[in-house]
Each structure stands twice: as C-alpha cells, then as structure tokens.
C-alpha positions, 0 to 999 in steps of 0.5 A: 471829652475823654469820656465821650471819646471812650463812649464813641469807641465803645459804640463803634466796637459794638457795631463792628461786630457783624451780628450786632450790626445786623440786629441794629440794622434790622431794628431801623426798619421796624420793631421786632421781638426777640424771636423776630430779631433772631429770624431776621439775622438768622441767628439763634435766640440765645445768640441774639440775647447775648448781644441785646444787653450790650446794645441796650446798655450803649443806648443803640436800641430800646425796648418796650413790654407789650402783652408780656413780650419785649419789642425792640427798636433802634434809637436815634443814636443808632441811626446817627451812627449807621448813617454817619459810619458807612465804612463799618460795613466794608470792615465787617467779616464776610462769612456766615449769616444771611446778611453777609456777602459770603456763600449762603450755603458754605456748610454744603461746601464744608461738608462735601470737601471735608467728608471727601478729603477725610475718606480719601486720606483715611482709605488710601493714604494714612489711617486717620481716626474719625475722632480726629475728624470730629475735632478738625470739623469743630475747629474749621466750623468755628472759623467759617460758620456763624449759624448753629443751624448751619453747623447742625446741617454740616454735621449730618451732611459730613457724616452722610458724605463719609458713609455714602462714599464708603457705601459705594466703594467699600461696602458694595450694596449693603444698606445695613453697612451704610446705616452703621457707618452713618451712625458711627460717623455722626456720633464722632462728627457731633464732637465737632458740633460740641466743640463749635459751641464751646468755641463760640461761647468762649468768643462771646465771653471774650467779646463781652469782657472787651 
C-alpha cells in the first residue's frame, strides 16, 4: 500500500510539471516522434528528451521503433490519470509554452519594457553598465520564458530596442552608430541567454533528482 501511494505521488508530481503534462496530453491524441512532440509542445528537442525518460520510467508513455525512429504514445495509465485528475490543470504554471494560458508573446513585452527601462535609467538617472542588464535579462527570462526560441528572439529584440532608442535620441541619423550599438548590446544581452540556459539546466537537474 505504501509503495502504491509512493508511485501515485510520483506520477502526480510528474504530471504536475507543465511540459510533461503537455507531452502526455499531446500523445493521448496521436502517436508522435521526438521531433513531433517538440513541435506539439513548443519546446526544444533536448528539453523534450529530458522529460521522456521519466515518463517512460513511470509507465505514462510507451515507445516503439519503426524505421529506426521511435514513436511515442500515451498508455492507459496516463489516460486514467488525465481523466481522473483534471484539477492538475488548474495548479499548473500559467507562463510560457504554447499550451499555457499566459501571453503567447511574452518575449515581446519583456524586450520592449526591459530595453526601454534600461535605456532611460542608464541615460537619464544612473549609469548602468549593459553587462548588468545582461545578467538581469537572464534571470528575468528564466522566470518568465520557457521556450529557448522565445529567449533568443527576446535577446535580439532587447538589443534592438536599446540601440534604436539610442539611434533616435543620441546618435541622430548615423546608421553606423546604430549598427555598432546593436552589436555591442547583442553581445552583452547574450550573456543573459547563456545564464538562462544554465538556470534551466540546473532546474531540470533538480527536477530529475526529485
């Protein structure tokens, strides 16, 4: 009985993580390859792979190799939990991913607000090195953005916002100055992208231990 309770708790914990919940949900509709799952849940292939091993171990999904490609499907056990535990959906995080109910283009808002705030504070209130902006960008992105693709888009967009404001206000009409500012901004904001990868990797590692 204790072992059954432990297994049930482990299954519920697994489905309580949004990406794994979305993966199982997608597989209840049809068989998918690894690439198909990544596309269905709007995650990178590496992120999906890190969750598939746990779902396979818990018996929530199964796989079959055909033509040297693995095809995944949800098991009856997964259907049982999804049908009997609808309350899980209400407890899941509301940000990131195409299946969430948060803003679909949160990266746009992050880029516009973050880039504008940095420029205004740096130019008119307190000199703030863009290296610090890159660190803050990585930390905030790790909390708000789940998709690597969104973080990459936010990186370029934030650098563009900072450079465009500088181009309009400080550099007058010099395209060369805009390009130089964009390149420098992109290099430092990319530090945030690297930090996002580190934070997400550490989170997945901790999740795997649990």
